[in-house]
C-alpha positions in Angstrom: -146.9 209.3 231.0 -143.6 207.7 230.2 -143.9 204.2 228.5 -141.3 201.5 229.0 -139.2 200.6 225.9 -140.3 197.1 224.7 -136.6 196.2 224.1 -135.8 197.0 227.6 -138.6 195.0 228.9 -137.7 191.9 226.6 -134.1 191.9 227.8 -135.2 192.4 231.4 -137.3 189.3 231.0 -134.3 187.2 230.2 -132.7 188.0 233.7 -135.3 185.5 235.1 -133.4 182.3 235.8 -136.7 180.3 235.2 -136.7 181.2 231.5 -133.2 179.9 231.3 -133.9 176.8 233.2 -136.8 176.1 230.9 -134.6 176.4 227.8 -131.6 174.4 229.3 -133.8 171.5 230.2 -135.3 171.5 226.6 -133.4 168.2 225.5 -134.5 168.3 221.8 -133.4 172.0 221.6 -130.1 171.4 223.2 -129.4 168.2 221.2 -130.2 169.6 217.8 -127.8 172.6 218.3 -125.0 170.3 219.6 -125.4 167.7 216.8 -125.5 170.3 214.2 -122.4 172.1 215.3 -120.5 168.8 215.8 -121.7 167.5 212.5 -120.2 170.5 210.8 -117.0 170.5 213.0 -114.9 170.8 209.9 -116.4 174.1 209.1 -116.1 175.3 212.6 -112.6 174.3 213.6 -110.2 177.3 213.3 -113.1 179.5 212.4 -114.7 182.7 214.1 -118.2 182.5 215.5 -120.7 184.8 216.6 -123.4 183.9 219.1 -126.3 186.2 218.9 -128.3 186.5 222.1 -125.9 184.1 223.9 -127.8 183.9 227.1 -125.9 181.4 229.4 -123.5 180.7 226.7 -124.3 177.1 226.0 -124.1 177.4 222.3 -121.0 179.3 222.4 -119.4 176.6 224.5 -120.5 173.9 222.0 -118.7 175.8 219.3 -115.6 176.2 221.4 -115.8 172.4 222.1 -116.2 171.8 218.3 -112.7 173.7 217.7 -113.6 177.2 217.0 -110.7 179.6 217.1 -112.9 182.6 218.5 -116.4 182.9 219.7 -118.0 186.2 220.3 -120.9 185.7 222.8 -123.1 188.8 222.6 -125.8 189.1 225.3 -127.8 192.3 226.0 -129.3 191.2 229.4 -127.5 191.1 232.7 -127.4 187.2 232.1 -124.0 188.0 230.5 -122.5 187.8 234.0 -123.8 184.2 234.3 -122.3 183.5 230.9 -118.9 184.7 231.9 -118.9 182.4 234.9 -120.1 179.3 232.9 -117.4 180.1 230.2 -114.7 180.2 233.0 -116.4 176.9 234.6 -115.9 175.1 231.4 -112.3 176.6 230.8 -113.0 178.1 227.3 -112.4 181.7 228.3 -109.4 181.9 226.0 -111.9 181.3 223.0 -115.2 182.6 224.1 -115.4 186.5 224.6 -118.6 187.5 226.2 -119.9 191.0 225.1 -122.5 192.7 227.1 -124.4 194.7 224.4 -127.1 194.7 221.9 -126.0 193.7 218.4 -127.1 197.0 217.1 -124.6 198.6 219.6 -121.6 196.5 219.1 -118.5 198.2 218.1 -115.7 197.3 215.6 -113.5 197.4 218.7 -115.5 194.7 220.2 -115.9 192.6 217.0 -113.1 193.8 214.7 -113.7 191.1 212.0 -116.1 189.3 209.9 -117.3 186.1 211.2 -117.5 182.6 209.5 -120.5 181.3 211.5 -123.4 182.8 213.3 -125.2 180.6 215.8 -128.3 181.7 217.5 -131.5 180.4 219.3 -133.8 183.1 218.3 -137.0 181.3 217.9 -140.3 182.3 219.8 -143.6 180.8 219.9 -144.9 180.1 216.4 -141.4 181.1 215.4 -141.7 184.8 215.2 -142.8 185.8 218.7 -140.3 188.0 220.4 -138.9 189.2 217.0 -135.4 188.2 217.7 -135.0 187.2 214.2 -134.5 191.0 213.4 -131.4 191.0 215.5 -130.1 187.9 213.8 -130.5 189.6 210.3 -128.8 192.7 211.6 -125.8 190.6 212.8 -125.8 188.6 209.5 -125.6 191.9 207.5 -123.0 193.5 209.6 -120.7 190.6 210.6 -121.0 187.4 208.4 -118.8 186.7 205.5 -120.5 186.2 202.2 -119.8 182.4 202.3 -120.6 182.2 205.9 -122.8 179.6 207.7 -125.9 180.3 209.9 -127.1 178.0 212.5 -130.0 177.3 211.8 -129.9 178.2 208.1 -133.7 177.9 207.4 -136.9 177.8 209.2 -140.6 177.0 208.3 -144.0 177.6 209.8 -146.7 175.1 209.5 -150.4 174.9 210.2 -153.3 172.6 210.0 -156.9 172.4 211.4 -157.4 170.6 214.6 -159.6 169.7 217.6 -158.9 171.4 220.9 -160.2 169.1 223.6 -158.6 171.1 226.5 -161.0 174.1 225.5 -164.0 172.0 224.3 -164.4 168.5 225.5 -162.9 168.7 228.9 -165.5 171.1 230.2 -168.4 168.8 229.1 -168.0 167.0 232.4 -165.8 168.3 235.2 -166.5 165.7 237.9 -170.0 165.4 237.1 -170.6 169.1 236.5 -171.3 170.5 232.9 -169.2 173.7 232.4 -170.3 175.0 229.1 -170.6 178.5 230.5 -167.0 178.5 231.4 -165.9 176.7 228.2 -167.6 179.6 226.1 -165.6 182.3 228.1 -162.4 180.3 227.7 -163.0 180.0 223.9 -163.6 183.7 223.4 -160.4 184.4 225.2 -158.4 181.8 223.4 -159.8 183.0 220.0 -158.4 186.6 220.9 -155.1 185.4 222.5 -153.6 182.2 221.0 -152.8 179.2 223.5 -149.4 177.6 223.9 -149.6 173.9 224.9 -148.9 170.4 223.7 -151.1 169.2 221.0 -151.7 165.4 220.8 -151.0 164.2 217.0 -154.6 162.6 217.0 -156.1 166.1 217.2 -154.8 167.1 213.9 -157.4 166.9 211.2 -155.1 166.9 208.1 -151.6 167.1 207.0 -149.6 170.2 208.2 -149.1 172.8 205.3 -146.1 175.3 204.9 -147.5 178.8 205.9 -144.0 180.4 205.1 -140.4 179.2 204.6 -137.5 181.4 205.5 -134.0 181.2 204.1 -131.8 182.9 206.8 -129.2 184.0 204.3 -131.7 186.0 202.3 -134.7 187.0 204.5 -135.1 190.7 205.3 -136.9 192.4 208.3 -139.5 193.7 205.8 -140.2 190.2 204.8 -141.4 189.5 208.4 -143.7 192.3 208.7 -146.7 190.4 207.5 -147.2 186.7 206.4 -150.4 185.6 204.8 -151.6 182.0 204.3 -154.7 180.8 202.6 -155.5 177.1 202.7 -158.0 174.5 201.8 -157.2 171.6 204.1 -159.1 168.3 203.7 -160.2 166.3 206.8 -158.6 162.9 207.1 -161.0 161.8 209.8 -164.2 162.4 211.3 -163.9 164.9 214.2 -164.6 168.3 215.4 -162.8 171.4 213.9 -162.1 173.7 216.8 -159.0 175.5 215.8 -155.7 175.8 214.1 -152.5 174.3 215.3 -149.3 176.2 214.4 -145.7 174.8 214.8 -142.2 175.3 213.3 -139.1 173.7 212.2 -135.6 174.8 211.8 -133.0 173.1 209.5 -129.3 173.3 210.1 -126.3 173.2 207.6 -124.9 169.9 206.7 -121.6 168.8 205.1 -122.1 167.6 201.5 -120.0 164.7 200.3 -119.3 161.0 200.6 -119.4 161.2 204.3 -122.2 163.5 204.7 -125.0 163.0 207.2 -128.6 164.2 207.1 -129.1 167.7 208.1 -130.2 168.2 211.8 -133.9 169.3 211.9 -135.2 170.9 215.2 -139.1 170.2 215.0 -141.9 171.5 217.1 -144.3 169.3 215.5 -147.0 167.6 217.6 -145.6 164.2 217.0 -142.2 165.1 217.7 -140.6 165.0 221.3 -142.0 168.0 223.2 -140.1 171.2 223.4 -140.6 174.3 225.5 -142.2 176.0 222.5 -145.0 173.4 222.4 -147.5 174.3 219.8 -149.6 177.5 219.1 -153.4 177.1 219.1 -155.9 179.6 217.6 -159.3 178.5 218.9 -162.7 178.8 217.2 -165.6 180.3 219.1 -167.7 177.2 218.2 -167.0 173.5 217.3 -167.8 172.3 213.9 -168.3 168.8 213.1 -166.3 167.4 210.0 -166.4 164.2 208.0 -163.6 162.4 206.1 -163.1 164.7 203.0 -164.6 167.7 204.4 -162.9 170.9 203.0 -161.8 173.3 205.7 -160.9 176.7 204.2 -159.2 179.5 206.1 -157.0 182.6 205.9 -154.2 183.0 208.5 -152.2 186.2 208.9 -149.3 186.8 211.1 -148.8 190.7 211.2 -146.2 192.5 213.2 -147.6 194.8 215.9 -147.3 198.6 215.2 -146.9 199.2 218.9 -144.3 196.5 219.6 -142.3 195.1 217.0 -141.4 192.1 219.1 -145.0 190.9 218.9 -147.3 189.7 216.3 -151.0 189.5 216.0 -152.4 186.2 214.6 -155.6 186.6 212.6 -157.7 183.6 211.6 -160.6 183.9 208.9 -162.9 181.0 208.2 -163.9 180.9 204.4 -166.8 179.4 202.7 -165.5 176.2 200.7 -168.0 177.1 197.8 -166.4 180.7 197.4 -162.8 179.8 197.4 -160.7 178.2 194.6 -159.6 174.7 195.5 -156.1 173.4 194.5 -155.5 171.0 191.7 -156.2 167.4 192.7 -158.1 168.6 195.8 -159.2 165.5 197.6 -162.3 166.9 199.3 -165.8 165.5 198.8 -167.2 168.6 196.9 -168.6 167.7 193.6 -166.6 170.2 191.7 -163.5 168.6 193.1 -164.5 165.1 192.4 -165.5 166.0 188.8 -162.2 167.8 188.2 -160.1 165.0 189.5 -162.0 162.5 187.4 -161.4 164.8 184.2 -157.7 164.9 185.1 -157.5 161.3 185.7 -159.2 160.6 182.3 -156.8 163.0 180.5 -153.7 161.2 182.1 -155.1 157.9 181.2 -155.6 159.0 177.7 -152.1 160.2 177.4 -150.8 156.9 178.6 -153.1 154.9 176.2 -151.8 156.9 173.4 -148.0 156.4 174.2 -146.0 154.3 171.7 
């Protein structure tokens, strides 16, 4: 039986106008890119830009408006036709050249020069879903000048334990009906397949920790095959531990100097304005009560699928706090950490007392 090419299915999915409508109505997303581009106007004026996965062409048009000399807008799906219309509608067709192709198939006659800037909105759920960063890496290695800029230039994945009332608490009373049986099936499903939904900041049980930090000028495709993260989180409130919340941030270049501004950061953290990415939730099969100071230990693995390189499996393993090494200055309530912190504090005070 002939199996559809995952890449063909991926590009086909982006012919759906509803997907582009969702992205174009994402105000934090659009604002972050526009501000980042215009804040770096001096590095874009008169320069050559490559827009990878241009979609409707909005980022290409931002660059043209910021003074780019030439913008190559590469789009593999049939959405390129819409991009052509929007480019003409904004009267920048003398600057923006829409190319209907995959980056891997672009020829030197289509892009005959190295570019000064690469701009791309490649992020998927939990950052890596859809695997489009692979394409950006290929574009970087083929077309970007050694001193060129990337928008964004770095990205981070974060995680923290959380409660998940939409899967647990809500089903305790649905208009007077207890639905634990339904909730149990929902949890089993949500444990096998992560959820995408808005998480209220009050549901987070501790500070977010960096799972992975990617420098987009240096990262390789091989670096993305598997990301492993082990963590001892410490609960900052009395609540229920019901899952792991995952989000990402992207940081854009910024001009350094007397008139420099803070770098633009696009964040999908729960306490930031909602984006179409929302947050990713891995749910536990059972709810666990935690107190202030409770250690929550887990391993998280993001692994590229062997069948479809555009997809990842997310594996969560709960660990026994007694059997894992806790970080220095761990603030959990376990005796070994309390004693270790007391000894460290005593040692530091001793150093201070002996100082001349």
